[in-house]
Structures are given as C-alpha cells and as structure tokens.
N, C-alpha and C positions, 0 to 999 in steps of 0.2 A: 452322273455325267463324267465324261473323260475327255482328255485332250489328245489330239492327234500329234504324234511326233513330227517334227519338221522334216520336210521331204527334199531330196535332191536326187536326180537321176545320175547314175554313175556312168561315165563314158566307157566306150568299148576298149580303147587302147589302155593296156595295163599300166604303163609308166605314167601316162597322163592321169589315169584314174587314181593312182596312189597319190600323186602330187596334189590334185584337186581335192581329194578326200582329206588330206592333211590340212589344206587351207580351210576346208569346210569345218573341221574340228577346231582348229586354232583360232579362226576369225569369226565364223558365224555363231558358234556355240555361245561365247560370252555375250554377243549382242542379243541372242534369243533369250538367254537366261536373265539378262537385265530387264527385258521387256515382259517376262512372265514370272519373275521371282515372286513368291507369295501365292501364286495360283497354279502353277504348273504341277500336275500330279499331286495336288493337295499340300504343297510346301507352304507353311504359314509365313506371312510377312513379319509378324511380330508375336509377342506373348508366347514364345516357345523357349524351352531350355536349350542349352548348348548341346546336351545329349540328343535331344530330339532333332535338332538341325543336323547334327553329325549323322544321324540315322538316315534322314532324307537324302543327304549328300551321298551316303554310302549306296543307297538304292539307285540313285541317278548314275553314279559312277559304274555300278555293276551293269546297268543296262547299256551304257555306252561301250563298255568292254564286250558285252554280249554281241552288239552290232558289229564291232570291229572284227570279232572272230568269224562272223559270217563272210566278211570280205577276204579272209585269209586265202592263201594259195590252195589250201585244201578245205576251205570253208564251203558250206552247203550251197552258197549262191553260184559257185563255179561248177558244181556237179552237173554233168550233161548227159549221163547215161549209165545204166546198169544192165548189162547184157548177160543172160544166163547161157552157159555153154553146154553143149551136148557131148557125149563121148564121141571121139573121132574128130574129123576135120570140119572146120567152118571158116569161110573166107571173111575178111573184114576190109572195110574201106568206106568211102562216102557214096559210092554208086548204088543205084537201085537194085543191082544184082548181087550185092554183097550180102552174105548171110548175117553178119554183124555190121549194121549200118551206122557209122559215125555221122556227126552233123555234116550237112551238105557243104562242100567246099573246104572242109577243114583238113582234108587229107586226100590223096588220090583216090579215084573211084575204086580201084582194087589195090590195097596196100599189102596184103599178105594173108597168111593162114594161121589160125589158132587151132591147135590140136590137143585134145584131152586124151591121155592114156592113163586110166585109173586115177591116181591122185596127182599126176604130173601134167603140167600144161607147157606145151612148146609153142614157139612163134617162129614162123618163117616169113621173111620179108621178100617181096617181089620187086623187080626192077632196081632202080637206083635210089629208092626212097631212104631218107636219112632218119632212122629211129635210134635213139640212144638210151642207155640205162642210166641209173642214178649216179654212176661213176664216170659217165661220159663215154663209155664204150659203145661203139657202133654195133647194132644188132643185125644179124643176118639169119641165122638158124640156131636158135638157142632155147634152152629151158628157161622159162620165165617164172615158174612157180612150182614148189613142192609143198607138202604140209609144213616143212621147216623154214622155208624162205619164199620171198616174193620180190621180183624185180619191179622197179618203178620205171616206166617207159615214157619218153617224151618225143613228140614230133610237132613242129610248129607251135600252135597255141594249145596243143593237147597234152595231157598227162594221163596215163592209165596204169592199173595194176590189177592183179587177181584178188578177188575176195571170196571167202568161203562162209557159207551159212548152212551148217549141218551138212546134209548130203549135196547141197547145191554149190556149184563153182561158177563164178561169173567174172566179168570185166567191169570195173568201176572206172568211169571216164570223167575227167575234169577238163573244162575248156575255159580259157581266159576270155573268150568271147561268148560265154553262156548267156542266153536271153534272160535267165533268172537273175544274173548279175546286172544286166543292162536295165531291167525293168523293176528292180527292187526300189521301193520308196518308203521303207521304214515299217515298223510294227506298232500297232496301237496298244496302249496299256490302260489298265484301270488307274485311277488316282492312288497314290501311295496312302495306305491306311495302316498305321502301326498296330491296330487291333488285330490284324492278320499276321502279326509276328507273335507266335505263341510259344509258351514253355510246355514241354511234353515229358511225361514219364517214359523212360526207355527201358523195356524189358528184353534183355538179350535172349536170342534163341541158343540152343545148344550148338557147340561148334560142329560145323559140317552140315547144318540144316539147309535144305534146298527146297525149291518148289518149281513147278513147271508153269511157264508164262507164255501165252500166245503172242506171236508177233504179227505184223501186217501181212506177211506172206502166208499166214495160217499155220506156221510151224510152232510146235511146242518146244520151248527152249528152257533148259534148266538154269536157274538162278540161285545164287547163295542168298540166304535170308539172314539178315543181321539181327532183327528183333522187331518188337511191336512198340509203336508210339501211341500213347494214350493222352488225350488232352480235351479240354472244353473250349469251344469257340462259337461265338454267335448263338449261344444257347443250345448247342449240340454237343453231345458226348461222342468222341471219335476214337476209333482204334484202327490204325493203319500199319502196314508193313513197310519197313525200310530194308533195302537190298544192298548186298555188297559185303566185303570182308575187310576193307581198309579203313582209313580215318575219315573218308568221305562216303556218306551213305546216300543211296539213290532211291527216290520216291516217285514212281509214275502214278498219277492219280487222275480221276475224273470227278466231275461234280455236276450240279444241276445246270450249269452254264454250258456244258460240253454239247456241241452240236448246234448251238445257236450263237451265243456270244463268244464262245471259245472253240478251239479245234475239237471236232467230234471224237478223235482218238485220245483225248485227254492232254495233260501237260506233264512236264518234268520238273523235279525239284531236287536239289542236293542239300544235305545238311552235314554238319560236323558230328562225328561220333562223339557222344558225351562221355566224360570220365565217369566211373562208377559213383553213384549217388548224386550226380549232377544232372539237372534237367537238360534235355535236348532243346535246341531252338529250331522251331519249324517256321520259316518265314515265307509265306505265300506271295509276298510282294516281289520275290525274285524267282517265282515260278515262270516257266517259259514253254513255248511251243516246241514239240519234238521236231527232229529233222524232217519227218514226213509231212509236216505242215508247211515247210519251206520249199521242199523239192520232191518231186514224185519218184526220184531214182534212189530212194533210201529204204532202209528196213528198220523198223522201230518196234520195241515191245509195247504191248497194250497194257493198260492198268489191270492188275488182277482184281477179282471181285471184292476182295477185302479193302481195296483202295478206291472204290467207287462210292462217293458220298452223295446222299440224296438232296443236299442243300447247296445253294450257290456260293461259290468262293470268288467274289469279285475283287481279285487282287492279282497282280502279275500281268502277263501278256494276254491279249485278246486274239480273236480269230484273225488270221492273216490271209489276204486274198492272193493266193498263189498265181503266178503267171501260168496261163494255160498254153501248153505247147501245141 
C-alpha cells in the first residue's frame, strides 16, 4: 500500500502562486504531518531509534525539495515547448501560420524569424514586440546562440533559449502559464522502506571509460562511466553501472515495476561517490521520475541494459499521470 501525497492546484499568476505555495508549505504541511505521523510513507509512531527517525525525516525532506525544484522558474512544470530548427529561416509566434508555434495568446501571432546558419542561430523580431535578453537588452536582429554561448530571451510570460542535442538545434520554451504547472497535483510514492537503502561495493572503471546510451529521441549519446556497483537486495544479486566523473554519480535504472507501477522509461537516482575502500550507499527511496515523465518537451537518457533489473523495486516515486496537451 502507498499513500498519496497531499494535493493543491497551483494558480496561474506567478506572484500569487509563489505566495500561496509558501503558505501551503508553512501552514498545511505541519497539520498534515500531525494527522499522519506514524503512518505516512511508513514512518513509525514509536519503537524506533533516533537514527531511523532521522532517516525517515531525511527522505521526506528530500521529496519536498524535489517538488519545490519542479516549481522553479526553469523547473520542468514550466516547460512549454521544444522546437527543433531546420537550416535556414523559420517564423515564430502564436499564430497558426507560424512555423514555430508558441502557446496560443502568449505572444503575437507573428513575432519574428529564427535563422540557422550552420552552428549559429539568429533571431529577427518583427514590429514593435518587446523581447529582451538576460541582461535586459532589447533584441531586434541578433545572434542568439553559437556553440560557445546562448542568450536567454523573455517576452511576457515566456522565456526561451537554444538547446543542442548532438546534431539537433532547438528552442526550449518556458511559460509561467504552462498547463503542466496549473494541473500539477503531486507525485505518488511508495512507502519509505529502509531495506531499499543498501550498501554496495564500488569498482571504479579506468579513467576515461565511456559508453553509448540511447535517449528518448533515439540518439546514442556518449556518457562517462564511473564504475560498477555490486550489492544484494531483496534476495537478488545486482551489478549496475554508475555514470559521471564528479562526486555525485548518476544511475538511470529500470525494474519490474517499469511500465505499470512506475514510468516505462525507468527512474533516476544519484549517489555520492564513495571514498576508496568505503561502501557506496544506494538509496532507492530517493529515486525519482525523469523529466520525460513530467513533461513531454524533454530529452532523457534511457537506462542501459546493465541497469535493467528483472525484479520490482517498490521504493521512490511511482508513475505520474502527466497532463495531456
């Protein structure tokens, strides 16, 4: 069994949204915690050690922070579009004749032209439309992206910039009036189970080791491989790969719940890189849905074959019912 996270619909207006959301966190959370302490996500009411209670509180705090990040100005709930550009010119605006069509009513029907010349993207603004860059400069006919830099543009409730995915160049659009923001009502989770916080032996790969991993666009992307994690959990012997080169290692994984109880494209998990001779801590209670489970305008890596486990991992976030555009 699992408990549903409490729900509130966030208003459209950004300033009101922030204020109400702070009230929600400051006022409603303590009330709800008082009414559910001892049962919410498996938190025991008694007969637990201080260390166990601290762990449950850590997971709850992690989840609250995770939700807060979704509401950020560049959080996935505000993402409103991802438009791939062709070489040459293409018009943009909210009208039906615009080649790059922004949300209806968010900007004039014809706002300007994007032009791609090899690796450089230009933007020309038509009429008296006010579009500004991140420094507040009004844009008219400007370079907005090269391989070395990208301008962040704003107009009304919209913000956009150029993204690059291998050979593809596109416009990523955020909207403070995004329907994904307005319709978000929380993410279900499994109950916290400390048995899914496991110690793993970490075997580093040689420096510079990489592998190709497919993303949701069907592209094969090269990733740095940090090493292999070996552990036993729920009666299963596991060997999975951790990716990255820094102090935080990335684990995209799938399991027997993927596609029914959890997102079909798997889930994500980060761990701290362990010191030599020290076990790594792999905590599936803080595994979460990738951006592609929250918003369709995203690009996510898929779990490599080595990280697809044939048994269920009933810990962390469950399937999220995305708003259908």
